[in-house]
VOGU-3710 file (C-alpha; in Angstrom, 3 decimals, decimal comma):
1> mnshleavfg> 158,730/219,165/-180,005  160,828/220,226/-177,037  163,263/217,335/-177,502  163,685/218,272/-181,173  164,383/221,900/-180,251  166,860/220,903/-177,557  168,688/218,734/-180,089  168,983/221,656/-182,502  169,991/224,111/-179,758  172,692/221,703/-178,587
11> lrpdmrrafi> 174,538/221,585/-181,928  177,892/223,278/-182,281  177,725/226,673/-184,092  179,322/225,324/-187,314  176,964/222,323/-187,392  173,984/224,545/-186,659  174,989/226,858/-189,541  175,237/223,883/-191,915  171,818/222,717/-190,759  170,372/226,170/-191,560
21> miqdavmvlv> 171,983/226,174/-195,032  170,450/222,779/-195,870  167,115/223,952/-194,474  167,202/227,084/-196,683  168,002/225,018/-199,785  165,021/222,769/-199,099  162,804/225,784/-198,416  163,774/227,408/-201,737  162,856/224,226/-203,615  159,580/224,008/-201,701
31> avalslilsq> 158,910/227,673/-202,580  159,439/226,919/-206,301  157,052/223,978/-206,123  154,410/225,897/-204,191  154,647/228,874/-206,527  154,014/226,593/-209,515  151,049/224,986/-207,782  149,542/228,229/-206,459  149,988/230,065/-209,769  148,643/227,003/-211,633
41> sklsfeafss> 151,674/226,932/-213,916  153,063/223,841/-215,651  156,681/223,575/-216,778  157,499/222,376/-220,291  160,048/219,879/-218,943  159,799/216,946/-216,536  160,718/217,663/-212,932  163,204/214,756/-212,661  164,648/214,861/-216,152  168,249/215,969/-216,683
51> tgltfwasvv> 166,970/219,467/-217,553  164,788/219,513/-214,458  167,575/218,364/-212,129  169,939/220,955/-213,645  167,289/223,617/-213,040  166,792/222,628/-209,370  170,542/222,473/-208,727  171,047/225,885/-210,329  168,324/227,411/-208,135  169,857/225,890/-204,986
61> vlshvlfryc> 173,403/227,069/-205,804  172,236/230,544/-206,777  170,119/230,948/-203,632  172,983/229,739/-201,405  175,452/232,205/-202,943  173,005/235,101/-202,616  172,002/234,253/-199,041  175,634/233,949/-197,990  176,493/237,225/-199,732  173,607/238,993/-197,987
71> glystvwrfa> 174,813/237,780/-194,566  171,983/235,424/-193,661  174,481/232,933/-192,203  176,416/235,432/-190,110  173,379/236,463/-188,018  172,892/235,105/-184,492  169,221/234,292/-184,821  168,639/234,038/-181,116  169,026/237,847/-181,059  167,411/238,550/-184,438
81> stpdffnilk> 165,392/241,730/-184,762  163,540/243,719/-187,437  166,661/244,564/-189,545  167,546/240,861/-189,760  164,118/239,931/-191,125  164,308/242,854/-193,531  167,575/241,297/-194,739  165,674/238,074/-195,535  163,117/240,144/-197,437  165,902/241,785/-199,441
91> scailtvtly> 167,604/238,424/-200,106  164,390/236,833/-201,374  163,695/239,864/-203,574  167,188/239,675/-205,127  166,801/235,917/-205,646  163,403/236,394/-207,310  164,660/239,133/-209,649  167,771/237,080/-210,504  165,733/233,961/-211,297  163,319/236,012/-213,373
101> gasllvrsfq> 166,200/237,564/-215,329  167,733/234,108/-215,857  164,396/232,778/-217,145  164,152/235,620/-219,664  167,704/234,879/-220,823  167,024/231,145/-221,233  163,727/231,775/-223,076  165,535/234,008/-225,579  167,298/231,005/-227,141  165,138/228,060/-225,946
111> pmtglnerqf> 161,335/228,145/-225,824  159,972/227,369/-222,338  156,478/227,535/-220,850  155,288/227,739/-217,258  157,532/230,596/-216,177  155,715/233,931/-215,996  155,580/237,074/-213,868  152,682/235,830/-211,753  154,639/232,767/-210,717  157,677/234,813/-209,651
121> ivfflvsfti> 155,516/237,126/-207,537  154,073/234,093/-205,765  157,603/232,651/-205,404  158,819/235,831/-203,683  155,962/235,832/-201,152  156,224/232,116/-200,433  160,030/232,055/-200,170  160,117/234,974/-197,709  157,401/233,377/-195,567  158,849/229,887/-195,301
131> isaprlfyrf> 162,484/231,020/-194,911  161,575/233,529/-192,156  159,250/231,187/-190,287  161,873/228,723/-188,932  164,068/231,587/-187,720  161,185/233,316/-185,985  160,140/229,985/-184,516  163,726/229,375/-183,334  164,015/232,700/-181,544  160,573/232,361/-180,025
141> frdgaswril> 161,377/229,021/-178,411  165,072/229,646/-177,793  164,320/232,592/-175,524  161,678/230,603/-173,712  159,189/233,387/-174,292  156,536/231,080/-175,657  155,747/228,877/-172,739  156,421/231,637/-170,208  153,899/233,920/-171,893  151,361/231,126/-172,339
151> nrrtdkaqtk> 151,746/229,994/-168,746  151,930/233,473/-167,216  148,627/233,028/-165,421  150,020/230,185/-163,357  153,112/232,255/-162,428  151,293/235,345/-161,188  151,600/234,317/-157,561  155,402/234,517/-157,848  155,535/237,532/-160,199  155,419/241,107/-158,909
161> qalfvgrlae> 152,739/243,163/-160,612  154,028/246,588/-161,634  152,978/249,836/-163,242  155,551/251,578/-165,402  155,745/255,388/-165,437  157,829/256,777/-168,289  158,304/256,922/-172,011  156,621/254,440/-174,348  159,886/253,429/-176,034  161,346/252,525/-172,644
171> adviirftrt> 158,170/250,682/-171,705  158,457/248,593/-174,882  161,996/247,486/-173,939  161,106/246,694/-170,321  157,960/244,726/-171,210  159,890/242,610/-173,717  162,633/241,995/-171,184  160,311/241,045/-168,321  158,496/238,553/-170,539  161,650/236,727/-171,548
181> aepaeysiag> 163,483/236,861/-168,195  163,998/233,597/-166,353  162,773/233,449/-163,679  159,997/235,957/-164,296  160,249/238,514/-161,474  158,051/241,328/-162,758  154,945/241,643/-164,891  154,044/245,074/-166,286  150,294/245,432/-165,773  149,950/248,934/-167,181
191> imamegaars> 151,778/251,967/-168,516  151,505/255,539/-167,281  152,848/257,492/-170,242  154,879/260,698/-169,999  154,257/261,709/-173,622  151,330/264,032/-174,093  150,678/262,516/-177,528  150,026/259,052/-176,052  146,432/257,854/-175,871  144,867/256,102/-172,946
201> gtqiqgvpvv> 143,630/252,624/-173,855  146,238/251,953/-176,545  148,476/248,947/-176,023  152,155/248,053/-176,273  152,687/244,308/-176,629  149,246/243,797/-175,102  149,928/246,022/-172,075  147,471/248,945/-171,872  148,317/252,605/-171,411  146,243/253,318/-168,294
211> airphlvevl> 147,120/257,000/-167,786  148,588/260,002/-169,536  149,692/263,384/-168,243  148,353/265,396/-166,468  146,155/262,745/-164,829  148,846/260,409/-163,481  148,183/260,878/-159,752  144,411/260,465/-159,824  144,614/257,445/-162,143  147,209/255,821/-159,870
221> eeyikgtghl> 144,923/256,296/-156,874  141,954/254,835/-158,785  144,050/251,962/-160,138  145,241/251,016/-156,642  141,683/251,091/-155,284  140,250/249,232/-158,277  142,772/246,396/-158,596  143,745/245,859/-154,980  146,937/244,168/-156,136  149,981/246,163/-157,174
231> dllifgngae> 153,477/245,457/-155,875  155,700/247,917/-157,657  155,793/251,345/-159,283  158,684/251,567/-161,759  159,786/255,002/-162,970  161,648/255,373/-166,225  165,148/256,792/-166,392  165,092/260,566/-165,808  161,385/260,657/-164,931  162,076/262,762/-161,825
241> heieeyselv> 163,151/265,660/-164,046  160,226/265,441/-166,461  157,174/264,704/-164,306  155,937/267,511/-162,078  153,866/265,062/-160,021  156,863/262,812/-159,312  156,915/263,374/-155,518  153,155/262,944/-155,245  153,223/259,696/-157,231  155,865/258,367/-154,826
251> rvarhsdiav> 153,769/259,435/-151,857  150,582/257,760/-153,161  152,429/254,522/-153,930  154,218/254,300/-150,592  151,049/255,193/-148,703  149,569/252,002/-150,176  152,700/249,925/-149,326  153,765/249,776/-152,972  157,510/249,719/-153,499  158,915/252,527/-155,660
261> vqfsgfselg> 161,999/252,021/-157,836  163,628/253,620/-160,850  164,808/251,826/-163,976  168,442/252,521/-164,872  169,408/249,691/-167,252  170,079/245,974/-167,435  172,663/243,953/-165,538  173,023/241,559/-168,483  171,597/241,114/-171,952  169,674/238,087/-173,110
271> qggklvldav> 168,716/235,129/-170,928  169,486/235,418/-167,257  169,610/239,221/-167,338  167,967/241,379/-164,712  166,420/244,807/-164,626  168,533/247,267/-162,662  166,009/249,000/-160,435  167,432/251,637/-158,086  165,812/252,786/-154,883  164,258/256,235/-155,113
281> emetilrrpa> 166,395/258,373/-152,819  165,886/261,803/-151,293  168,011/263,612/-153,864  165,799/262,159/-156,600  162,643/263,415/-154,923  163,852/267,005/-154,548  164,666/266,955/-158,267  167,584/269,374/-158,182  169,071/269,150/-161,686  172,120/266,914/-161,718
291> vpsdierivt> 175,458/268,500/-162,503  176,829/266,972/-165,722  180,374/265,639/-165,498  183,095/266,172/-168,062  183,830/262,460/-168,154  186,567/262,696/-170,772  188,469/265,270/-168,749  188,320/263,475/-165,403  189,193/260,149/-167,047  192,262/261,773/-168,612
301> fvsgkrvlvt> 193,205/263,278/-165,252  192,795/260,143/-163,084  193,564/257,331/-165,523  196,886/255,645/-164,785  197,495/257,610/-161,558  198,049/256,219/-158,085  195,441/257,858/-155,825  195,500/258,095/-152,016  192,254/258,941/-150,216  192,405/259,810/-146,534
311> ggagsigrtl> 189,133/259,144/-144,772  188,356/256,744/-147,606  185,886/254,760/-145,486  183,631/257,805/-145,008  180,798/258,912/-147,271  182,771/261,309/-149,494  185,976/259,289/-149,286  184,252/256,025/-150,201  182,768/257,574/-153,323  186,141/259,126/-154,231
321> vrrslelgae> 187,682/255,666/-153,971  185,091/253,976/-156,154  185,076/256,816/-158,693  188,876/256,773/-159,002  188,754/253,037/-159,699  186,011/253,544/-162,297  188,058/256,264/-163,999  191,011/253,924/-164,462  193,355/254,761/-161,588  196,358/252,437/-161,510
331> avlvadlsef> 195,794/251,850/-157,783  193,845/253,481/-154,937  194,997/253,451/-151,321  192,584/254,144/-148,456  194,028/255,631/-145,267  191,446/255,514/-142,483  191,349/254,821/-138,747  188,006/252,978/-138,809  188,448/249,220/-139,140  184,707/248,668/-139,564
341> gifqlsqyid> 184,516/251,485/-142,114  187,250/249,866/-144,187  185,430/246,522/-143,975  182,240/248,180/-145,235  184,214/249,823/-148,025  185,434/246,427/-149,248  181,778/245,359/-149,607  181,011/248,575/-151,495  183,728/248,099/-154,140  183,206/245,814/-157,146
351> ekdhdrlkvr> 185,084/242,544/-156,811  186,882/243,122/-160,120  188,529/246,242/-158,629  189,780/244,650/-155,399  193,248/243,955/-156,807  193,736/247,728/-157,362  192,459/248,676/-153,903  194,906/248,985/-150,995  193,915/249,824/-147,404  195,860/251,059/-144,388
361> ivdvadrrqm> 194,444/251,547/-140,897  196,239/254,727/-139,959  195,717/257,981/-138,031  196,157/260,896/-140,462  197,669/262,988/-137,635  200,460/260,428/-137,080  203,371/261,846/-139,074  205,503/258,701/-138,877  202,725/256,429/-140,141  201,645/258,794/-142,904
371> trvvgefkpg> 205,231/259,279/-144,092  205,644/255,523/-144,372  202,301/255,041/-146,156  202,859/257,854/-148,675  206,523/256,965/-149,203  205,677/253,333/-149,987  202,598/253,968/-152,141  203,993/256,983/-154,059  200,623/258,534/-155,020  200,168/260,988/-157,877
381> iifhaaalkh> 197,342/262,727/-156,024  196,078/262,816/-152,439  192,413/263,531/-151,728  192,308/264,537/-148,069  188,734/263,740/-146,995  189,496/262,640/-143,427  187,706/264,889/-140,936  185,415/264,970/-137,932  182,227/266,734/-139,015  179,402/266,598/-136,423
391> vplleenwda> 178,813/270,150/-135,184  177,336/269,586/-131,659  179,715/266,717/-130,830  182,761/268,742/-131,769  181,698/271,622/-129,531  182,422/269,306/-126,589  185,232/267,320/-128,192  187,080/270,372/-129,469  190,533/268,860/-128,949  189,710/265,827/-131,120
401> aiqtnvfgtl> 188,399/268,193/-133,826  191,635/270,212/-133,777  193,800/267,092/-133,754  192,094/265,551/-136,815  190,890/268,526/-138,816  193,837/270,868/-138,279  196,903/268,792/-137,430  195,727/265,873/-139,557  195,585/268,248/-142,538  198,985/269,729/-141,631
411> vcaevaakce> 200,638/266,307/-141,386  199,141/265,009/-144,640  200,015/268,206/-146,530  203,604/268,353/-145,260  204,118/264,648/-145,956  202,787/265,227/-149,492  205,378/267,990/-149,981  208,182/265,925/-148,466  207,359/262,913/-150,666  206,893/265,184/-153,704
421> vpqfvlvssd> 203,296/264,157/-154,390  202,216/266,180/-157,469  198,821/267,211/-156,079  197,113/267,542/-152,692  193,355/268,266/-152,517  191,608/269,178/-149,264  187,884/268,404/-149,112  186,544/271,452/-147,262  183,114/272,647/-146,105  180,812/275,641/-146,330
431> kavdptsvlg> 181,056/275,774/-142,526  184,552/277,249/-143,004  182,892/280,502/-144,175  182,536/283,002/-141,287  182,740/280,069/-138,839  180,709/280,035/-135,614  181,435/276,429/-134,593  184,500/274,402/-133,669  183,953/272,437/-136,875  183,868/275,593/-138,977
441> mtkraaeqiv> 186,951/277,064/-137,303  188,979/273,881/-137,752  187,957/273,568/-141,405  188,854/277,228/-142,018  192,237/276,629/-140,339  192,734/273,627/-142,635  191,941/275,856/-145,630  194,477/278,440/-144,399  197,160/275,741/-144,054  196,517/274,588/-147,605
451> salhethaie> 196,311/278,158/-148,951  199,584/279,118/-147,269  201,292/276,025/-148,649  199,768/276,781/-152,041  201,512/280,176/-152,076  204,726/278,789/-150,611  204,911/276,005/-153,197  203,593/278,020/-156,124  205,228/278,034/-159,540  205,665/281,527/-160,929
461> pnghqsdrlh> 204,600/282,376/-164,509  208,282/282,335/-165,559  208,474/278,690/-164,499  210,601/279,345/-161,360  209,558/278,192/-157,931  209,397/280,506/-154,922  212,344/280,634/-152,504  210,713/278,621/-149,715  209,536/275,850/-151,990  210,243/272,297/-150,839
471> sgtkfiavrf> 208,584/270,486/-153,747  206,385/271,006/-156,784  203,231/269,872/-154,956  200,058/271,693/-156,003  197,893/272,415/-152,927  194,180/273,266/-153,265  191,007/273,122/-151,168  187,519/272,441/-152,573  184,615/273,927/-150,622  181,002/272,720/-150,811
481> gnvfgssgsa> 177,947/272,137/-148,617  175,943/269,131/-147,442  175,646/265,916/-149,415  172,663/263,562/-149,455  173,147/260,171/-147,922  176,370/260,950/-146,085  176,728/259,655/-142,547  175,078/262,090/-140,153  173,362/264,085/-142,907  169,845/265,419/-142,380
491> atifqaqiea> 168,336/262,950/-144,865  169,948/259,948/-143,130  168,783/261,087/-139,680  165,260/261,868/-140,902  164,968/258,451/-142,552  165,809/256,666/-139,301  163,361/258,830/-137,343  160,554/258,194/-139,836  161,140/254,434/-139,745  160,942/254,590/-135,945
501> ggpvtitdrr> 157,562/256,340/-136,172  158,842/259,813/-135,329  159,122/262,430/-134,206  161,320/264,037/-136,826  163,459/266,619/-135,086  164,458/269,917/-136,691  166,404/272,624/-134,928  164,528/275,563/-136,497  161,780/275,827/-139,119  163,731/278,620/-140,870
511> mtryfmtvae> 166,946/276,619/-141,296  168,281/276,098/-144,833  171,214/274,170/-146,252  172,906/273,622/-149,610  172,562/270,047/-150,868  174,321/268,001/-153,526  174,531/264,283/-154,233  177,730/262,527/-153,209  178,383/261,474/-156,814  178,061/265,048/-158,105
521> avdlvimsaa> 180,306/266,449/-155,372  183,011/263,860/-155,980  183,085/264,413/-159,746  183,353/268,171/-159,223  186,149/267,719/-156,664  188,056/265,719/-159,280  187,233/268,360/-161,906  188,618/271,045/-159,587  191,848/269,081/-159,188  192,085/268,645/-162,969
531> daaqrqgred> 191,560/272,377/-163,480  194,130/273,306/-160,820  196,749/271,034/-162,386  196,741/273,260/-165,492  197,021/276,617/-163,697  199,943/278,692/-162,488  200,802/282,278/-161,699  198,058/284,800/-161,073  195,337/282,536/-162,502  196,157/279,864/-159,909
541> yavymldmgk> 193,557/279,411/-157,138  194,145/277,865/-153,725  190,438/277,445/-152,964  187,739/276,209/-155,335  184,016/276,447/-154,676  181,268/274,245/-156,116  178,016/275,762/-157,376  175,398/273,914/-155,332  172,352/275,720/-156,666  169,875/277,261/-154,263
551> pvailevaet> 169,700/276,407/-150,555  166,866/274,091/-149,514  164,707/274,491/-146,401  165,374/271,646/-143,956  161,676/271,623/-143,041  160,820/271,012/-146,715  163,246/268,101/-146,794  161,630/266,554/-143,716  158,067/267,017/-144,961  158,925/265,572/-148,376
561> mirmagkspy> 160,618/262,525/-146,838  157,597/261,869/-144,619  155,313/261,997/-147,665  157,737/259,706/-149,507  157,184/257,157/-146,767  153,426/257,301/-147,423  152,729/259,257/-144,233  151,325/262,695/-143,500  153,534/265,285/-141,809  152,336/266,398/-138,364
571> tdipirftgi> 149,527/263,799/-138,421  151,162/260,399/-138,912  154,698/261,573/-138,155  155,091/264,547/-135,801  157,762/267,171/-136,437  159,422/268,657/-133,355  161,526/271,818/-133,315  164,386/271,570/-130,818  166,117/274,939/-131,173  169,482/275,770/-132,674
581> rpgeklhetl> 172,326/273,795/-131,106  175,710/275,247/-130,106  177,738/276,278/-133,143  174,895/275,949/-135,672  173,762/278,638/-138,106  170,328/279,173/-139,588  171,811/279,608/-143,052  175,168/278,512/-144,438  177,007/280,405/-147,168  179,602/279,171/-149,635
591> hgeneeivkl> 181,743/282,319/-149,636  182,462/285,257/-147,369  181,899/288,929/-148,089  185,637/289,487/-148,519  186,018/286,630/-150,992  185,863/287,206/-154,709  184,337/284,550/-156,979  185,940/283,917/-160,347  183,877/282,168/-162,979  185,912/279,470/-164,718
601> stskifglrt> 185,454/277,768/-168,058  184,586/274,582/-166,176  180,850/274,403/-165,468  179,706/274,537/-161,823  183,208/275,254/-160,461  184,500/278,646/-159,301  187,865/279,918/-158,177  188,000/281,925/-154,952  190,324/284,837/-154,262  190,316/284,710/-150,504
611> dvvgwprvet> 192,358/286,197/-147,649  195,526/284,182/-147,087  197,563/283,945/-143,882  201,298/283,737/-144,585  203,106/280,541/-143,704  205,237/282,077/-140,871  202,047/283,213/-139,129  200,465/279,778/-139,686  203,475/278,104/-138,046  203,266/280,472/-135,060
621> altalqtamk> 199,524/279,835/-134,686  199,973/276,066/-134,856  202,614/276,173/-132,126  200,249/278,182/-129,918  197,445/275,735/-130,732  199,569/272,783/-129,621  200,264/274,545/-126,334  196,561/275,229/-125,765  195,703/271,588/-126,464  198,437/270,372/-124,117
631> nqdkasalav> 196,976/272,588/-121,386  193,383/271,626/-122,331  192,647/275,332/-122,676  189,653/275,518/-124,988  189,338/279,315/-124,826  192,947/279,839/-125,909  192,624/277,240/-128,662  189,527/278,929/-130,066  191,244/282,307/-129,863  194,125/280,954/-131,951
641> leglhqaekp> 191,686/279,530/-134,509  189,840/282,848/-134,617  193,146/284,572/-135,286  193,774/282,261/-138,230  190,364/283,179/-139,578  191,280/286,879/-139,546  193,736/287,150/-142,432  196,600/289,617/-142,335  196,279/290,790/-145,952  193,825/290,979/-148,838
651> psdahwetsp> 194,071/288,585/-151,776  197,386/288,888/-153,568  197,494/290,586/-156,992  194,404/292,607/-156,102  194,636/294,362/-159,455  193,255/291,264/-161,173  189,850/291,666/-162,717  187,139/290,400/-160,393  183,771/288,826/-161,056  180,344/289,105/-159,427
661> ktvgqss> 180,158/287,991/-155,815  177,172/285,688/-156,087  177,086/282,255/-157,622  173,733/283,016/-159,163  175,185/285,903/-161,130  178,288/283,981/-162,109  176,450/280,959/-163,316
//
């Protein structure tokens, strides 16, 4: 049988189609014969007489024309599904009605026996059955499902046993896929249904529904104890937002050394495809609602542009690079000083995008190098993500922080203006608000540089540029808080400490932070740039702020991550409180008391009317800062930075209508 199937499968498509046409013709004739036999009818003419042969030929021609018209020969039967078999049903019904009508027409002028309604009903049932059967048989064996399903018992040692937690429709797709995949990696042993209407004990393709809400956790615990063999817990797409017990299910699974993943799609369709199962990360566990992206708008903004990302080997920069490539940027150039970071970035980017990716190992504070890089690449937008960001380290290495965060921003911004780059976007931080650390002061100084250049290079409502304008570059800063998974973030540090067996160290049990996923932050940074590109005059904002929801307690993050690892906080993994380090705050804020928040039409993005230091004062401060650095005078340097924080004037055009001062009210 296998050799026969392989011979059929190996035919060219046109030969295979011809084979199917001949097969259908034979099947129609067999259906006529069987219908006569089963209905116990006897024709009034001989089967092989001239009349009989004419009758058979007419049936074959008519059936072929109808089947071709109904599209039976344009279907790829390897991928046939319910609509395709319904099409066979429709074709056989049309053929039956047509033959019956023809028989009535012939009998009107020539008497004929043996053709009656009962026979045509039998013909319809038989023809549909025997024409469908070979196609169903073909798909069954072509996908290899038959022998893999029949031999599944012998493959269980190599197949991971899994429970699926999600919607029944999704379970149906995944079960079908896992049964036809080659090699078989996963076997769904049971379904934990999210729908309240589902019933425990019912089956989908032979796989039982073992639990329904709200009993998922207790059933999972019982199932693990009862079976003793479960390798994987697979969550359906979006389950973290719909299942209240999500975190607890993860904890129970990991406590029993069961891997936890989330289904997000398929890498391929058909044979050889794989389930795409993503690791369950911290941001998924905390279940903060994801910020939806206006994909059409950011595609329109980025598509076809040349994008330069400073600090492109870092966490935010790397995601900006990949996202720009995904959105159709003509080319993306990474400017970063870390050779190893750039190497890691090349592994992070899809191979198909490598021809559009350019890299330069360059110090962003080196004016000569940056002028050459920008002048040669000619970007349409610069995302300035290069920065030093570790609070305690920068308290000691204050000069390095000033050199990169302040003068690096100055160099990149001035080079952008000199090379007439249309847009410059500074990636800022919530630590720039009422700063108490070297990091915060340097980021606030960077914001003031960008804000001053924004005013200096602004385009007035009448279309004229201000007197001191050197180019039409649009300068903006985008301010947001912590991101999950970034290098040095709390989640990354906690994960390493948990894997080492603890203790998990937290500075203070009261400490809170704003959190957002890297992907969300990057899309909103791009959205801010797209919004800024359309603004001018009094509705033009130098600083944008992202709505990051409510702050999260760091202690809650740590405890949740410990439970995620299948451990108990304080018992299995100790938590140690170390005290607030130099420069740290208990609570960060996204805006100062003197800053006015303007709600924009773009969701989750706000404009900020903030104090702005004029460019002459910025230049004077930067000169003084250079002198302090040359003399290694930290106190003087910090005094200069503090002076930049204290603006000399309120927001311009103060008569503009203002909006509420809290994100919660604005959103």
